[in-house]
Structure formats: C-alpha cells, structure tokens
C-alpha positions as CSV (number, residue, x, y, z in Angstrom):
1,X,17.6,162.0,104.6
2,X,20.9,163.7,104.5
3,X,21.6,166.1,101.8
4,X,24.7,163.9,100.9
5,X,22.6,160.9,100.1
6,X,21.9,160.6,96.3
7,X,18.2,160.6,95.4
8,X,16.6,157.2,95.4
9,X,19.3,155.7,97.6
10,X,18.4,155.1,101.2
11,X,18.8,152.3,103.7
12,X,22.3,151.0,103.9
13,X,23.5,153.5,101.4
14,X,22.3,156.4,103.5
15,X,25.1,158.7,104.5
16,X,25.0,159.8,108.0
17,X,27.6,162.0,109.7
18,X,31.1,161.8,108.1
19,X,30.9,158.2,106.9
20,X,30.7,157.4,103.2
21,X,29.3,154.2,101.8
22,X,31.8,151.8,100.1
23,X,30.7,151.7,96.4
24,X,33.3,149.2,95.1
25,X,32.8,145.5,94.9
26,X,34.4,143.1,97.3
27,X,37.5,141.4,95.8
28,X,36.7,138.0,94.4
29,X,38.2,135.1,96.3
30,X,38.8,133.3,93.1
31,X,41.0,136.2,91.9
32,X,43.0,136.0,95.1
33,X,43.5,132.2,94.7
34,X,44.7,132.7,91.1
35,X,47.1,135.4,92.2
36,X,48.5,133.3,94.9
37,X,49.0,130.3,92.6
38,X,50.6,132.5,90.0
39,X,53.1,133.8,92.6
40,X,54.0,130.2,93.7
41,X,54.4,129.1,90.0
42,X,56.7,132.1,89.3
43,X,58.9,131.3,92.4
44,X,59.0,127.6,91.4
45,X,60.2,128.5,87.8
46,X,62.8,130.9,89.2
47,X,64.1,128.2,91.6
48,X,64.2,125.6,88.8
49,X,66.1,127.9,86.5
50,X,68.7,128.6,89.2
51,X,69.2,124.9,89.7
52,X,69.6,124.4,86.0
53,X,72.3,127.1,85.7
54,X,74.2,125.6,88.7
55,X,74.1,122.2,87.1
56,X,75.2,123.6,83.7
57,X,78.2,125.4,85.0
58,X,79.1,123.1,87.8
59,X,78.4,119.9,85.8
60,X,80.6,121.1,82.9
61,X,83.4,121.8,85.2
62,X,83.1,118.3,86.8
63,X,83.1,116.7,83.3
64,X,86.1,118.7,82.3
65,X,87.9,117.7,85.5
66,X,87.0,114.1,84.8
67,X,88.3,114.2,81.3
68,X,91.5,116.0,82.3
69,X,92.1,113.3,85.0
70,X,91.5,110.5,82.5
71,X,93.9,112.1,79.9
72,X,96.4,113.4,82.5
73,X,98.8,110.5,81.9
74,X,98.8,110.8,78.1
75,X,101.5,113.5,78.4
76,X,104.7,111.7,79.1
77,X,103.5,108.6,81.0
78,X,100.3,106.7,81.9
79,X,98.0,108.2,84.5
80,X,98.4,104.9,86.4
81,X,102.0,105.6,87.1
82,X,102.6,105.4,90.9
83,X,105.3,106.2,93.4
84,X,106.1,102.5,93.9
85,X,109.9,101.8,94.0
86,X,111.4,100.8,90.8
87,X,113.3,97.4,90.6
88,X,117.1,97.6,90.9
89,X,119.0,98.0,87.6
90,X,121.6,95.4,86.8
91,X,124.9,97.2,85.8
92,X,128.1,95.6,84.7
93,X,130.9,95.3,87.3
94,X,134.0,97.5,86.8
95,X,136.1,94.4,86.3
96,X,134.2,93.5,83.2
97,X,134.8,96.9,81.5
98,X,138.1,97.3,79.6
99,X,139.3,100.9,79.4
100,X,142.0,102.4,77.3
101,X,143.2,105.7,78.7
102,X,144.5,108.4,76.3
103,X,145.8,111.9,77.1
104,X,144.7,114.6,74.6
105,X,146.2,117.4,76.8
106,X,149.7,118.9,77.1
107,X,150.0,117.6,80.6
108,X,152.6,114.9,80.8
109,X,151.9,111.6,82.5
110,X,148.2,112.2,82.9
111,X,147.0,109.1,81.1
112,X,149.2,106.8,83.4
113,X,148.0,108.5,86.6
114,X,144.3,108.2,85.6
115,X,144.9,104.6,84.4
116,X,146.5,103.6,87.7
117,X,143.6,105.1,89.7
118,X,141.0,103.3,87.6
119,X,142.8,100.0,88.2
120,X,142.6,100.6,91.9
121,X,138.8,101.1,91.5
122,X,138.4,97.7,89.8
123,X,138.4,98.5,86.1
124,X,140.4,96.6,83.6
125,X,142.9,99.0,82.1
126,X,144.6,98.1,78.7
127,X,146.4,100.7,76.6
128,X,147.7,103.9,78.2
129,X,149.3,106.8,76.3
130,X,148.8,109.8,74.2
131,X,145.6,110.3,72.2
132,X,145.4,109.5,68.5
133,X,146.0,112.4,66.1
134,X,142.3,112.9,65.5
135,X,141.9,113.9,69.2
136,X,145.3,115.1,70.4
137,X,144.9,118.7,71.7
138,X,141.4,118.7,70.2
139,X,139.2,117.9,73.2
140,X,138.3,121.1,75.0
141,X,135.9,119.3,77.4
142,X,136.5,116.9,80.3
143,X,136.8,113.9,78.1
144,X,135.3,111.6,75.5
145,X,134.1,108.0,76.0
146,X,134.7,106.3,72.6
147,X,133.5,102.8,71.8
148,X,131.7,100.5,69.4
149,X,128.1,101.1,68.3
150,X,127.4,97.8,70.0
151,X,129.0,98.8,73.3
152,X,126.7,98.3,76.3
153,X,125.4,101.7,77.2
154,X,125.5,100.7,80.8
155,X,129.2,100.3,80.6
156,X,129.5,103.9,79.6
157,X,127.3,104.9,82.6
158,X,129.4,103.0,85.1
159,X,132.7,104.5,83.8
160,X,131.1,108.0,83.7
161,X,130.3,107.9,87.4
162,X,134.1,108.3,88.0
163,X,134.4,111.1,85.5
164,X,131.6,113.6,85.3
165,X,131.0,115.7,82.2
166,X,132.2,113.2,79.5
167,X,130.6,112.8,76.1
168,X,130.0,109.6,74.2
169,X,131.0,108.7,70.7
170,X,131.3,105.6,68.6
171,X,133.7,104.5,65.9
172,X,134.1,101.5,63.6
173,X,135.7,99.2,66.2
174,X,134.2,95.8,66.9
175,X,135.5,95.1,70.4
176,X,133.7,96.0,73.6
177,X,136.6,98.1,75.0
178,X,136.1,101.8,75.7
179,X,138.6,104.6,75.1
180,X,138.7,107.3,77.7
181,X,140.2,110.3,76.0
182,X,141.1,113.0,78.6
183,X,140.4,116.6,77.5
184,X,141.7,120.1,78.5
185,X,138.9,120.6,81.1
186,X,139.9,117.5,83.0
187,X,141.1,118.1,86.5
188,X,140.8,114.8,88.4
189,X,138.5,111.8,88.7
190,X,135.5,112.0,91.0
191,X,136.1,110.8,94.5
192,X,135.3,107.2,95.4
193,X,132.4,108.5,97.5
194,X,131.0,110.6,94.7
195,X,131.3,107.7,92.2
196,X,129.6,105.3,94.6
197,X,126.8,107.7,95.2
198,X,126.3,108.2,91.4
199,X,126.4,104.4,90.9
200,X,123.8,103.9,93.6
201,X,121.5,106.3,91.9
202,X,121.9,104.4,88.7
203,X,121.3,101.0,90.4
204,X,118.3,102.1,92.4
205,X,116.4,104.8,90.4
206,X,114.0,107.0,92.2
207,X,110.2,106.2,91.9
208,X,108.3,108.2,89.4
209,X,106.4,111.2,90.9
210,X,102.6,111.0,91.0
211,X,100.9,112.3,87.9
212,X,99.6,115.8,88.2
213,X,97.7,118.1,85.9
C-alpha cells in the first residue's frame, strides 16, 4: 500500500503513482436537466418580453397614424376630398353687368377712356364722369367696386378680372349696377389676355389637393 493511501482505504481508492482518486460525487443528471430547462425558460421569457415591447411601441405608432389619418380631414376639409376636377362655375356674361365709371383722380378724361374700353369688352356702361364728393381725390388704391348689398358677388369677380387690385364696398342702392371708381394707383386695365386667363380660372377652378397630414 502506498504511503499516500489513507488508512482503511484500499482497492479502487488506492493511490498508485501520481494519480489521485476522484473524491467528489458525479453530477446528477436530474440537476443537469433542470438547469437546461431553466435556461430555455429564461430565453423564452426574454424573447416574449422583447416581442411585447415591439408591439407596444410599434402598435401605438400604428394606432396614432390611423387616428391621424382618420382625423386628417377635420382641419379645413373632409379627408375624403380628392383631386377630381371641380364642375365649371356659371358666371354672368359681361353684357349683363351694368357699370358706372367714375374718376376720383386728377387725371382728365380717365373715366371716359376706361368706359369706352369696357364697352369694347362687352360690358354695359351707363354713367361716366367724376367721382362723387365722398370719393373724389380720396381713393389711394387702384379702384373701388361699389354696389348694392344684394349685388351678385360673381358680377364683382367678372369685372375685377379687367382691373386687378380693386376693393369691394356696398351702399344703400337697390339696383344691380356697379360703380367703378378709379383711384390714384390706377394705371390701365388688364390686357384682354390677362382678363381672359383670370376669367378662365374663375370658371374652371383647380381641383383640391389631396389631404396630407
């Protein structure tokens, strides 16, 4: 018996040479199985938690986008507004619009010159002369379109295509005629081409742009 062998221990526990006996127990298979199952469970829980976080943040964004899309049209116009062409607008013909041309500037003969040109363009021109005292030398802008509160707004629009920069006012008159009071900033009527282009834009309005948010 080797001197390294403890007393009373022989056989397989006998130490020979440089080899030492293994004194520890073998690892239990059951413990290995439980360890493996625990690892799998931990990995499964981590994966599930990751999916839940993705769903929370991604799902909330999708819901917010859906709500925003649904409510997008509430700001200004319905969300269903499309780019379909709008139906043509019926505007009065120049011959049905009666215009009185008045000169509120120091320039002599201006009312007659403008009245004659409007006649050539198809308008019905009635009175021509100097502006009433309430407006004479008191219109700094291009001009004023003065009519009845009941005057068709479309008539103002048609006349304004020939004279950009005018303002609109109403008085106590009952007739449908419109006063064109020429102001200090007036230089000349729009060209026929410019007036026709502006009139075409009024008659055939552009389609509404698609709703964006």
